One Martini backbone bead per residue (centre of mass of N, CA, C, O) as a GRO file, in nm:
protein
  503
    1MET     BB    1  -2.964   2.917   2.625
    2THR     BB    2  -3.118   2.859   2.971
    3THR     BB    3  -3.124   2.541   3.007
    4ALA     BB    4  -3.061   2.213   3.068
    5GLN     BB    5  -3.262   2.097   2.864
    6GLU     BB    6  -3.148   2.248   2.617
    7TYR     BB    7  -2.864   2.138   2.634
    8VAL     BB    8  -2.938   1.835   2.601
    9ALA     BB    9  -3.088   1.865   2.333
   10LEU     BB   10  -2.833   1.954   2.175
   11LEU     BB   11  -2.675   1.695   2.226
   12ARG     BB   12  -2.871   1.511   2.077
   13GLU     BB   13  -2.833   1.652   1.804
   14LEU     BB   14  -2.532   1.597   1.779
   15LYS     BB   15  -2.556   1.290   1.776
   16THR     BB   16  -2.742   1.269   1.531
   17PHE     BB   17  -2.555   1.420   1.328
   18SER     BB   18  -2.315   1.209   1.346
   19GLY     BB   19  -2.432   0.898   1.309
   20LEU     BB   20  -2.369   0.762   1.585
   21THR     BB   21  -2.328   0.527   1.802
   22TYR     BB   22  -2.265   0.445   2.115
   23ARG     BB   23  -2.033   0.255   2.048
   24GLU     BB   24  -1.878   0.447   1.856
   25LEU     BB   25  -1.836   0.671   2.063
   26ALA     BB   26  -1.674   0.504   2.269
   27VAL     BB   27  -1.440   0.437   2.077
   28ARG     BB   28  -1.357   0.728   2.005
   29ALA     BB   29  -1.299   0.815   2.294
   30GLU     BB   30  -1.073   0.612   2.354
   31ARG     BB   31  -0.880   0.711   2.127
   32ALA     BB   32  -0.873   1.011   2.275
   33GLY     BB   33  -0.860   0.935   2.603
   34ASP     BB   34  -1.148   0.870   2.683
   35VAL     BB   35  -1.424   0.814   2.918
   36LEU     BB   36  -1.725   0.667   2.741
   37PRO     BB   37  -1.968   0.502   2.809
   38ARG     BB   38  -2.275   0.407   2.710
   39SER     BB   39  -2.417   0.466   2.981
   40THR     BB   40  -2.328   0.763   2.996
   41ILE     BB   41  -2.461   0.860   2.738
   42ALA     BB   42  -2.749   0.782   2.809
   43GLY     BB   43  -2.768   0.949   3.071
   44LEU     BB   44  -2.701   1.225   2.952
   45LEU     BB   45  -2.933   1.228   2.718
   46GLY     BB   46  -3.174   1.147   2.944
   47SER     BB   47  -3.151   1.404   3.095
   48SER     BB   48  -3.273   1.707   3.284
   49ARG     BB   49  -2.989   1.764   3.374
   50LEU     BB   50  -2.690   1.886   3.432
   51PRO     BB   51  -2.410   1.784   3.327
   52ARG     BB   52  -2.101   1.707   3.319
   53GLY     BB   53  -1.820   1.833   3.168
   54GLU     BB   54  -1.646   1.586   3.086
   55PRO     BB   55  -1.856   1.420   2.911
   56VAL     BB   56  -1.916   1.647   2.719
   57ALA     BB   57  -1.635   1.675   2.594
   58ALA     BB   58  -1.617   1.380   2.499
   59LEU     BB   59  -1.867   1.385   2.313
   60VAL     BB   60  -1.780   1.612   2.123
   61ARG     BB   61  -1.525   1.470   2.025
   62ALA     BB   62  -1.667   1.207   1.920
   63CYS     BB   63  -1.845   1.390   1.710
   64GLY     BB   64  -1.594   1.594   1.591
   65GLY     BB   65  -1.497   1.803   1.776
   66GLY     BB   66  -1.310   2.065   1.840
   67PRO     BB   67  -1.162   2.283   2.051
   68GLU     BB   68  -1.372   2.513   2.002
   69GLU     BB   69  -1.627   2.346   2.055
   70VAL     BB   70  -1.559   2.254   2.338
   71ALA     BB   71  -1.532   2.536   2.460
   72ALA     BB   72  -1.824   2.627   2.403
   73TRP     BB   73  -1.968   2.411   2.570
   74LEU     BB   74  -1.823   2.484   2.842
   75ARG     BB   75  -1.920   2.775   2.863
   76ALA     BB   76  -2.220   2.705   2.876
   77HIS     BB   77  -2.196   2.526   3.124
   78GLN     BB   78  -2.093   2.745   3.321
   79ARG     BB   79  -2.337   2.930   3.303
   80LEU     BB   80  -2.548   2.723   3.403
   81ALA     BB   81  -2.409   2.647   3.669
   82GLY     BB   82  -2.415   2.932   3.790
   83ARG     BB   83  -2.724   2.967   3.782
   84ALA     BB   84  -2.791   2.717   3.955
   85GLY     BB   85  -2.634   2.808   4.208
   86ARG     BB   86  -2.800   3.077   4.259
   87THR     BB   87  -3.098   2.916   4.260
   88GLY     BB   88  -3.063   2.600   4.366
   89GLY     BB   89  -3.037   2.445   4.106
   90GLY     BB   90  -2.944   2.166   3.989
   91GLN     BB   91  -2.595   2.111   3.962
   92GLY     BB   92  -2.376   2.137   4.189
   93ALA     BB   93  -2.048   2.154   4.284
   94GLY     BB   94  -2.059   1.941   4.519
   95GLU     BB   95  -2.116   1.684   4.338
   96ALA     BB   96  -1.810   1.705   4.202
   97GLY     BB   97  -1.637   1.832   4.389
   98ARG     BB   98  -1.361   1.963   4.469
   99THR     BB   99  -1.157   2.229   4.305
  100GLN     BB  100  -0.808   2.354   4.211
  101LEU     BB  101  -0.801   2.372   3.920
  102PRO     BB  102  -0.700   2.482   3.650
  103PRO     BB  103  -0.759   2.561   3.354
  104ALA     BB  104  -0.805   2.418   3.071
  105THR     BB  105  -0.687   2.348   2.763
  106ALA     BB  106  -0.871   2.395   2.484
  107ASP     BB  107  -0.611   2.321   2.268
  108PHE     BB  108  -0.550   2.032   2.317
  109ILE     BB  109  -0.275   1.843   2.171
  110GLY     BB  110  -0.228   1.536   2.176
  111ARG     BB  111  -0.115   1.279   2.384
  112GLN     BB  112  -0.299   1.020   2.383
  113ASP     BB  113  -0.122   0.802   2.510
  114GLU     BB  114  -0.065   0.949   2.777
  115VAL     BB  115  -0.356   0.987   2.866
  116ALA     BB  116  -0.432   0.689   2.879
  117VAL     BB  117  -0.220   0.603   3.087
  118ILE     BB  118  -0.291   0.794   3.317
  119ARG     BB  119  -0.586   0.709   3.353
  120ARG     BB  120  -0.534   0.411   3.405
  121ARG     BB  121  -0.340   0.438   3.651
  122LEU     BB  122  -0.529   0.625   3.839
  123THR     BB  123  -0.796   0.409   3.814
  124ALA     BB  124  -0.687   0.168   3.926
  125GLU     BB  125  -0.714  -0.092   4.110
  126ARG     BB  126  -0.634  -0.153   4.449
  127GLY     BB  127  -0.469  -0.382   4.609
  128PRO     BB  128  -0.336  -0.537   4.888
  129GLN     BB  129  -0.036  -0.482   4.764
  130SER     BB  130  -0.162  -0.164   4.720
  131PRO     BB  131  -0.232   0.062   4.969
  132GLY     BB  132  -0.171   0.298   4.810
  133PRO     BB  133  -0.148   0.530   4.591
  134ALA     BB  134  -0.168   0.643   4.284
  135LEU     BB  135   0.118   0.695   4.055
  136VAL     BB  136   0.232   0.979   3.851
  137ALA     BB  137   0.528   1.073   3.655
  138VAL     BB  138   0.597   1.374   3.490
  139SER     BB  139   0.843   1.431   3.235
  140GLY     BB  140   1.049   1.708   3.103
  141PRO     BB  141   1.120   1.948   2.924
  142ALA     BB  142   1.094   2.254   2.861
  143GLY     BB  143   0.788   2.305   2.675
  144THR     BB  144   0.619   2.009   2.662
  145GLY     BB  145   0.347   2.009   2.855
  146LYS     BB  146   0.308   1.899   3.152
  147SER     BB  147   0.090   2.074   3.286
  148ALA     BB  148  -0.126   2.047   3.068
  149LEU     BB  149  -0.155   1.741   3.092
  150ALA     BB  150  -0.231   1.720   3.390
  151VAL     BB  151  -0.482   1.904   3.383
  152HIS     BB  152  -0.634   1.756   3.166
  153CYS     BB  153  -0.659   1.485   3.316
  154ALA     BB  154  -0.794   1.591   3.575
  155HIS     BB  155  -1.056   1.689   3.432
  156LEU     BB  156  -1.133   1.386   3.333
  157LEU     BB  157  -1.146   1.269   3.662
  158GLY     BB  158  -1.400   1.347   3.834
  159GLN     BB  159  -1.558   1.072   3.868
  160SER     BB  160  -1.313   0.920   4.017
  161PHE     BB  161  -1.299   1.199   4.221
  162PRO     BB  162  -1.550   1.307   4.425
  163ASP     BB  163  -1.367   1.449   4.673
  164GLY     BB  164  -1.143   1.568   4.477
  165ARG     BB  165  -0.918   1.824   4.323
  166LEU     BB  166  -0.591   1.892   4.370
  167TYR     BB  167  -0.357   2.186   4.380
  168ALA     BB  168   0.010   2.235   4.336
  169ASP     BB  169   0.260   2.484   4.298
  170LEU     BB  170   0.591   2.427   4.374
  171GLY     BB  171   0.735   2.667   4.222
  172GLY     BB  172   0.570   2.890   4.421
  173ALA     BB  173   0.666   2.782   4.732
  174GLY     BB  174   0.946   2.747   4.769
  175ALA     BB  175   1.251   2.636   4.988
  176GLY     BB  176   1.187   2.662   5.272
  177THR     BB  177   1.053   2.593   5.585
  178GLY     BB  178   0.751   2.682   5.468
  179PHE     BB  179   0.668   2.483   5.250
  180LEU     BB  180   0.495   2.254   5.377
  181PRO     BB  181   0.279   2.418   5.539
  182ASP     BB  182   0.176   2.581   5.295
  183VAL     BB  183   0.085   2.348   5.113
  184LEU     BB  184  -0.101   2.210   5.319
  185ALA     BB  185  -0.297   2.443   5.348
  186GLY     BB  186  -0.403   2.435   5.058
  187LEU     BB  187  -0.502   2.138   5.059
  188LEU     BB  188  -0.696   2.164   5.302
  189ARG     BB  189  -0.883   2.367   5.171
  190GLY     BB  190  -0.967   2.162   4.945
  191LEU     BB  191  -1.096   1.972   5.191
  192GLY     BB  192  -1.259   2.203   5.384
  193VAL     BB  193  -1.067   2.364   5.555
  194THR     BB  194  -1.068   2.606   5.768
  195ALA     BB  195  -0.904   2.857   5.920
  196ALA     BB  196  -1.001   2.769   6.210
  197GLU     BB  197  -0.911   2.451   6.157
  198LEU     BB  198  -0.619   2.517   6.112
  199PRO     BB  199  -0.331   2.416   6.190
  200GLY     BB  200  -0.018   2.548   6.294
  201GLY     BB  201   0.142   2.293   6.259
  202GLU     BB  202   0.305   2.072   6.064
  203ALA     BB  203   0.231   1.800   6.199
  204GLU     BB  204  -0.077   1.857   6.218
  205ARG     BB  205  -0.128   1.895   5.916
  206LEU     BB  206  -0.026   1.619   5.826
  207GLU     BB  207  -0.225   1.449   5.990
  208LEU     BB  208  -0.484   1.565   5.864
  209TYR     BB  209  -0.424   1.494   5.571
  210ARG     BB  210  -0.406   1.186   5.614
  211THR     BB  211  -0.687   1.149   5.734
  212LEU     BB  212  -0.860   1.268   5.493
  213THR     BB  213  -0.714   1.065   5.267
  214ALA     BB  214  -0.768   0.767   5.370
  215THR     BB  215  -1.109   0.760   5.275
  216ARG     BB  216  -1.076   0.901   5.007
  217ARG     BB  217  -1.140   1.040   4.668
  218VAL     BB  218  -0.833   1.177   4.562
  219LEU     BB  219  -0.674   1.423   4.360
  220VAL     BB  220  -0.320   1.505   4.324
  221VAL     BB  221  -0.155   1.793   4.200
  222LEU     BB  222   0.207   1.815   4.145
  223ASP     BB  223   0.366   2.092   4.037
  224ASN     BB  224   0.683   2.153   3.985
  225ALA     BB  225   0.869   1.975   4.188
  226ASP     BB  226   1.180   2.095   4.090
  227ALA     BB  227   1.169   2.429   4.097
  228ALA     BB  228   1.271   2.467   4.433
  229THR     BB  229   1.535   2.351   4.443
  230GLY     BB  230   1.871   2.380   4.489
  231GLY     BB  231   1.920   2.379   4.162
  232ASP     BB  232   1.726   2.658   4.106
  233THR     BB  233   1.820   2.832   4.358
  234ALA     BB  234   1.956   3.107   4.512
  235THR     BB  235   2.126   3.193   4.771
  236SER     BB  236   2.270   3.438   4.949
  237ALA     BB  237   2.535   3.284   4.994
  238ASP     BB  238   2.590   3.217   4.702
  239ALA     BB  239   2.600   3.507   4.597
  240ALA     BB  240   2.834   3.601   4.776
  241ALA     BB  241   3.040   3.397   4.677
  242ALA     BB  242   3.030   3.480   4.377
  243ALA     BB  243   3.117   3.783   4.423
  244ASP     BB  244   3.426   3.691   4.508
  245THR     BB  245   3.490   3.643   4.230
  246THR     BB  246   3.572   3.664   3.932
  247THR     BB  247   3.435   3.806   3.662
  248SER     BB  248   3.466   3.573   3.457
  249ALA     BB  249   3.335   3.352   3.630
  250THR     BB  250   3.061   3.484   3.676
  251ASP     BB  251   2.984   3.521   3.378
  252ALA     BB  252   2.991   3.223   3.297
  253ALA     BB  253   2.759   3.141   3.486
  254ALA     BB  254   2.540   3.358   3.412
  255SER     BB  255   2.501   3.280   3.107
  256ALA     BB  256   2.327   3.009   3.225
  257GLY     BB  257   2.176   3.071   3.500
  258VAL     BB  258   2.388   3.025   3.731
  259ALA     BB  259   2.416   2.945   4.077
  260ALA     BB  260   2.703   2.989   4.232
  261ASN     BB  261   2.908   2.853   4.439
  262ALA     BB  262   3.208   2.848   4.583
  263ALA     BB  263   3.312   2.592   4.442
  264ASP     BB  264   3.224   2.660   4.155
  265ALA     BB  265   3.378   2.928   4.134
  266ALA     BB  266   3.660   2.808   4.166
  267ASN     BB  267   3.647   2.635   3.911
  268ALA     BB  268   3.594   2.870   3.714
  269THR     BB  269   3.857   3.016   3.770
  270ALA     BB  270   4.045   2.787   3.676
  271SER     BB  271   3.937   2.775   3.376
  272ALA     BB  272   4.066   3.044   3.275
  273THR     BB  273   4.366   2.890   3.282
  274ASP     BB  274   4.235   2.575   3.295
  275PRO     BB  275   4.016   2.402   3.119
  276ALA     BB  276   4.058   2.108   3.229
  277ALA     BB  277   3.988   2.156   3.526
  278SER     BB  278   3.675   2.188   3.499
  279LEU     BB  279   3.636   1.896   3.369
  280SER     BB  280   3.784   1.723   3.615
  281SER     BB  281   3.679   1.917   3.895
  282ALA     BB  282   3.391   1.930   3.909
  283ALA     BB  283   3.116   1.961   4.057
  284PRO     BB  284   2.854   1.801   4.128
  285ALA     BB  285   2.548   1.764   4.061
  286PRO     BB  286   2.266   1.843   4.180
  287ALA     BB  287   2.022   1.671   4.389
  288ALA     BB  288   1.727   1.753   4.278
  289ALA     BB  289   1.562   1.493   4.258
  290ALA     BB  290   1.596   1.407   4.554
  291GLN     BB  291   1.474   1.661   4.677
  292ALA     BB  292   1.196   1.639   4.542
  293THR     BB  293   1.118   1.365   4.660
  294ALA     BB  294   1.131   1.451   4.959
  295ARG     BB  295   0.911   1.678   4.930
  296LEU     BB  296   0.672   1.489   4.829
  297ARG     BB  297   0.595   1.263   5.029
  298PRO     BB  298   0.407   1.431   5.234
  299LEU     BB  299   0.192   1.504   4.980
  300LEU     BB  300   0.082   1.236   4.972
  301PRO     BB  301  -0.169   1.051   4.976
  302ALA     BB  302  -0.295   0.780   5.178
  303GLY     BB  303  -0.507   0.638   5.014
  304PRO     BB  304  -0.622   0.395   4.777
  305GLY     BB  305  -0.841   0.610   4.651
  306CYS     BB  306  -0.603   0.766   4.561
  307ALA     BB  307  -0.408   1.024   4.378
  308ALA     BB  308  -0.100   1.113   4.195
  309LEU     BB  309   0.022   1.401   4.001
  310VAL     BB  310   0.345   1.453   3.865
  311THR     BB  311   0.572   1.725   3.793
  312SER     BB  312   0.887   1.736   3.600
  313ARG     BB  313   1.193   1.759   3.460
  314ARG     BB  314   1.301   1.552   3.623
  315ARG     BB  315   1.362   1.239   3.711
  316LEU     BB  316   1.185   1.049   3.949
  317ALA     BB  317   1.233   0.840   4.248
  318LEU     BB  318   0.921   0.725   4.284
  319GLU     BB  319   0.762   0.517   4.463
  320GLY     BB  320   0.530   0.350   4.252
  321ALA     BB  321   0.573   0.507   3.994
  322HIS     BB  322   0.464   0.609   3.685
  323ALA     BB  323   0.639   0.682   3.398
  324VAL     BB  324   0.624   0.998   3.206
  325ASP     BB  325   0.779   1.096   2.901
  326LEU     BB  326   0.850   1.396   2.743
  327GLY     BB  327   0.858   1.531   2.416
  328GLU     BB  328   0.824   1.572   2.116
  329LEU     BB  329   0.625   1.626   1.869
  330GLY     BB  330   0.465   1.540   1.618
  331LEU     BB  331   0.409   1.667   1.317
  332ALA     BB  332   0.098   1.656   1.307
  333ALA     BB  333   0.052   1.774   1.592
  334GLY     BB  334   0.203   2.038   1.539
  335VAL     BB  335   0.011   2.143   1.320
  336ARG     BB  336  -0.246   2.142   1.496
  337LEU     BB  337  -0.141   2.339   1.709
  338LEU     BB  338  -0.089   2.574   1.520
  339ALA     BB  339  -0.386   2.596   1.422
  340ALA     BB  340  -0.516   2.639   1.706
  341THR     BB  341  -0.350   2.913   1.768
  342ALA     BB  342  -0.369   3.068   1.475
  343GLY     BB  343  -0.556   2.932   1.300
  344PRO     BB  344  -0.659   2.767   1.012
  345GLY     BB  345  -0.596   2.952   0.770
  346PRO     BB  346  -0.280   2.981   0.743
  347VAL     BB  347  -0.222   2.672   0.738
  348ALA     BB  348  -0.406   2.591   0.496
  349ALA     BB  349  -0.254   2.792   0.290
  350ALA     BB  350   0.044   2.654   0.411
  351PRO     BB  351   0.141   2.343   0.462
  352VAL     BB  352   0.446   2.336   0.403
  353ALA     BB  353   0.529   2.576   0.582
  354ALA     BB  354   0.411   2.461   0.843
  355ARG     BB  355   0.601   2.219   0.866
  356ARG     BB  356   0.858   2.389   0.872
  357LEU     BB  357   0.785   2.547   1.129
  358VAL     BB  358   0.774   2.308   1.319
  359GLU     BB  359   1.075   2.238   1.284
  360LEU     BB  360   1.192   2.516   1.378
  361CYS     BB  361   1.041   2.459   1.668
  362GLY     BB  362   1.117   2.155   1.750
  363ARG     BB  363   0.827   2.048   1.835
  364LEU     BB  364   0.759   2.260   2.053
  365PRO     BB  365   0.491   2.366   2.217
  366LEU     BB  366   0.584   2.647   2.305
  367ALA     BB  367   0.683   2.744   2.025
  368LEU     BB  368   0.409   2.699   1.879
  369ARG     BB  369   0.243   2.896   2.050
  370ILE     BB  370   0.405   3.143   1.977
  371ALA     BB  371   0.368   3.131   1.673
  372GLY     BB  372   0.058   3.136   1.681
  373ALA     BB  373   0.029   3.408   1.830
  374ARG     BB  374   0.166   3.580   1.611
  375LEU     BB  375  -0.041   3.514   1.388
  376ARG     BB  376  -0.304   3.601   1.535
  377THR     BB  377  -0.193   3.911   1.597
  378ARG     BB  378  -0.102   3.892   1.267
  379PRO     BB  379  -0.308   3.868   1.004
  380HIS     BB  380  -0.093   3.982   0.779
  381TRP     BB  381   0.047   3.721   0.830
  382SER     BB  382   0.223   3.461   0.714
  383VAL     BB  383   0.386   3.173   0.734
  384GLU     BB  384   0.618   3.259   0.548
  385ARG     BB  385   0.698   3.512   0.706
  386LEU     BB  386   0.771   3.370   0.971
  387LEU     BB  387   0.975   3.180   0.848
  388ASP     BB  388   1.173   3.401   0.758
  389HIS     BB  389   1.214   3.520   1.047
  390LEU     BB  390   1.332   3.221   1.157
  391ALA     BB  391   1.573   3.133   0.968
  392ASP     BB  392   1.765   3.284   1.147
  393GLU     BB  393   1.948   3.147   1.396
  394ARG     BB  394   2.048   3.408   1.551
  395HIS     BB  395   1.710   3.501   1.587
  396ARG     BB  396   1.505   3.278   1.675
  397LEU     BB  397   1.470   3.327   1.985
  398ASP     BB  398   1.351   3.608   1.947
  399GLY     BB  399   1.093   3.498   1.786
  400LEU     BB  400   1.038   3.299   2.053
  401THR     BB  401   0.858   3.557   2.162
  402TYR     BB  402   0.566   3.616   2.386
  403SER     BB  403   0.528   3.807   2.611
  404ASP     BB  404   0.570   3.564   2.873
  405LEU     BB  405   0.694   3.397   2.638
  406SER     BB  406   1.000   3.180   2.639
  407VAL     BB  407   1.241   2.977   2.527
  408ARG     BB  408   1.494   3.089   2.658
  409ASP     BB  409   1.388   3.083   2.951
  410ALA     BB  410   1.331   2.780   2.961
  411LEU     BB  411   1.627   2.690   2.912
  412ALA     BB  412   1.746   2.836   3.157
  413ARG     BB  413   1.601   2.658   3.365
  414ASP     BB  414   1.747   2.396   3.283
  415GLY     BB  415   2.045   2.529   3.357
  416ARG     BB  416   2.003   2.521   3.643
  417GLY     BB  417   2.272   2.387   3.842
  418LEU     BB  418   2.510   2.382   3.680
  419SER     BB  419   2.812   2.325   3.622
  420PRO     BB  420   3.067   2.487   3.475
  421ALA     BB  421   3.155   2.242   3.303
  422ALA     BB  422   2.874   2.192   3.174
  423VAL     BB  423   2.843   2.464   3.044
  424HIS     BB  424   3.091   2.442   2.862
  425ALA     BB  425   3.005   2.181   2.719
  426LEU     BB  426   2.755   2.300   2.587
  427HIS     BB  427   2.901   2.502   2.412
  428VAL     BB  428   3.076   2.305   2.249
  429LEU     BB  429   2.848   2.121   2.142
  430GLY     BB  430   2.688   2.347   1.998
  431LEU     BB  431   2.929   2.408   1.794
  432LYS     BB  432   3.056   2.084   1.719
  433ALA     BB  433   2.840   1.883   1.723
  434PRO     BB  434   2.672   1.649   1.604
  435PRO     BB  435   2.359   1.536   1.603
  436ARG     BB  436   2.519   1.271   1.676
  437PHE     BB  437   2.684   1.131   1.973
  438THR     BB  438   2.945   1.020   2.158
  439VAL     BB  439   3.154   0.997   2.415
  440TRP     BB  440   3.413   1.001   2.241
  441GLN     BB  441   3.346   1.255   2.082
  442ALA     BB  442   3.315   1.441   2.326
  443ALA     BB  443   3.602   1.406   2.438
  444ALA     BB  444   3.739   1.534   2.194
  445LEU     BB  445   3.597   1.813   2.208
  446LEU     BB  446   3.679   1.852   2.531
  447VAL     BB  447   3.956   1.748   2.607
  448THR     BB  448   3.899   1.453   2.744
  449GLY     BB  449   3.791   1.202   2.910
  450THR     BB  450   3.544   0.966   2.908
  451GLY     BB  451   3.457   0.988   3.202
  452GLU     BB  452   3.417   1.295   3.213
  453ALA     BB  453   3.225   1.314   2.971
  454GLU     BB  454   2.997   1.137   3.083
  455GLU     BB  455   2.928   1.313   3.327
  456LEU     BB  456   2.846   1.563   3.161
  457LEU     BB  457   2.626   1.431   2.987
  458GLU     BB  458   2.449   1.341   3.229
  459GLU     BB  459   2.400   1.620   3.343
  460LEU     BB  460   2.257   1.729   3.087
  461THR     BB  461   2.038   1.510   3.081
  462ASP     BB  462   1.914   1.560   3.363
  463SER     BB  463   1.851   1.872   3.259
  464ARG     BB  464   1.730   1.841   2.953
  465LEU     BB  465   1.963   1.921   2.717
  466LEU     BB  466   1.975   1.619   2.659
  467THR     BB  467   1.952   1.319   2.454
  468ALA     BB  468   1.914   0.980   2.501
  469LEU     BB  469   2.031   0.723   2.244
  470GLY     BB  470   2.165   0.512   2.386
  471PRO     BB  471   2.495   0.563   2.283
  472HIS     BB  472   2.364   0.836   2.225
  473TYR     BB  473   2.353   1.188   2.160
  474ARG     BB  474   2.132   1.487   2.176
  475ILE     BB  475   2.063   1.809   2.042
  476PRO     BB  476   1.834   2.010   2.043
  477PRO     BB  477   1.788   2.268   1.831
  478LEU     BB  478   1.728   2.495   2.048
  479VAL     BB  479   1.963   2.426   2.233
  480ARG     BB  480   2.186   2.484   2.032
  481LEU     BB  481   2.126   2.785   1.999
  482TYR     BB  482   2.164   2.855   2.297
  483ALA     BB  483   2.458   2.756   2.322
  484ARG     BB  484   2.574   2.953   2.111
  485GLU     BB  485   2.508   3.210   2.255
  486LEU     BB  486   2.678   3.145   2.513
  487ALA     BB  487   2.956   3.098   2.372
  488ALA     BB  488   3.008   3.406   2.307
  489THR     BB  489   3.066   3.443   2.645
  490ASP     BB  490   3.296   3.240   2.659
  491PRO     BB  491   3.629   3.259   2.803
  492THR     BB  492   3.708   2.979   2.722
  493PRO     BB  493   3.949   2.859   2.514
  494ALA     BB  494   3.830   2.570   2.439
  495ALA     BB  495   3.591   2.683   2.262
  496LEU     BB  496   3.820   2.751   2.019
  497LEU     BB  497   3.887   2.480   1.950
  498PRO     BB  498   3.940   2.245   1.741
  499ALA     BB  499   3.796   1.980   1.617
  500ARG     BB  500   3.800   1.643   1.668
  501THR     BB  501   3.740   1.352   1.460
  502SER     BB  502   3.837   1.153   1.677
  503ALA     BB  503   3.757   0.926   1.947
   0.00000   0.00000   0.00000
């Protein structure tokens, strides 16, 4: 395949082989979260020019193609697009608008409902009562695939935002005074501003950004919005203050990856002699969500033709934003993700063991990708062998590490910014709490009042280490294992007290 005409001819053959009508393809695409009207299909298959990548991927999926087939079609598309760009023919990149998006995940699995909601919300017409951009805020615990979902959706929306799709990873932007001008510089480059045209001051960059987005149709993806707020990183002053505390207090905070400030360290020191003191007088949880929201506002595009897609671990109170909260995958989607990352052979050979493996991974996409990577790189391993390797809870988190991916590290990021009292509460709940528990049960386990217990549970919930289910709370299975690991290093005597059975 060397020309756009050959590429389109093969797409026509794919459609013919599927046996589906244009209407049936459009319906199947909608069910998969894609937007593929019959007119788009007809134009795509009737053209002699190279079509855009997004409708090609949607058409291949609608025809029954899996992640590997979609990836193969897109690789061929990229080769032809690159050749067309070098020769000056075909459809150049400029026609599709600028994009700063990272590559999409080829084996993106599940989340069809969330994809459909995000696409509908971001492309809805804005009326006179809604003069600003469309906003969607995706939140969820570490490892649930927030960034993958956002990038996947952004790649699907190229036709809706012809003036560009911008991307900024706020987690890598730091938290100092240079945060806003640095991020604005990157976004302005995505809008075509050259280095010579880039204003030097923060106010001037912000004015130019708002001017350029006021009349354009641009999608802005702001990833990891709360990853560099005060609750996530320690300042040098915090580190110095923590160093002045007793060794046991510092170790207790460090065991959860917490950067303790002077007040937190003082509370942790008190807890070494009086466990109840840390539970009743702990400093309030950092207002990381409020900080993240304040950092985001200047980065939102200005015009009603624009949209912003934000990801964060904590739920953000972003005015006018539609909230999408991610949790664990369903069992069937988890099995499909495992098969996509490990290869279909091992999973098809042991379907019962595969379902059990998905459950041991807590249905967490990050854990499933790690498990799949281990199977793919060790073809002599069966699913049953990996299942046996992960069966021992004491070493399961060791097994859920591959290359630079680690469930333990992801959970540690969720724990940053917790007060020492909340860290200790997590340890106790990981050791003694039932699968679901109430505030009253937690108060009994923590040997404290219900008011103090509720504050600690809400702090852990805000940090995405607990899940609230009406009047009950739940510790996800991998979080429980992580909490038990940390409890082994907790010097607080209350962690060793027997659990009380009455609330």
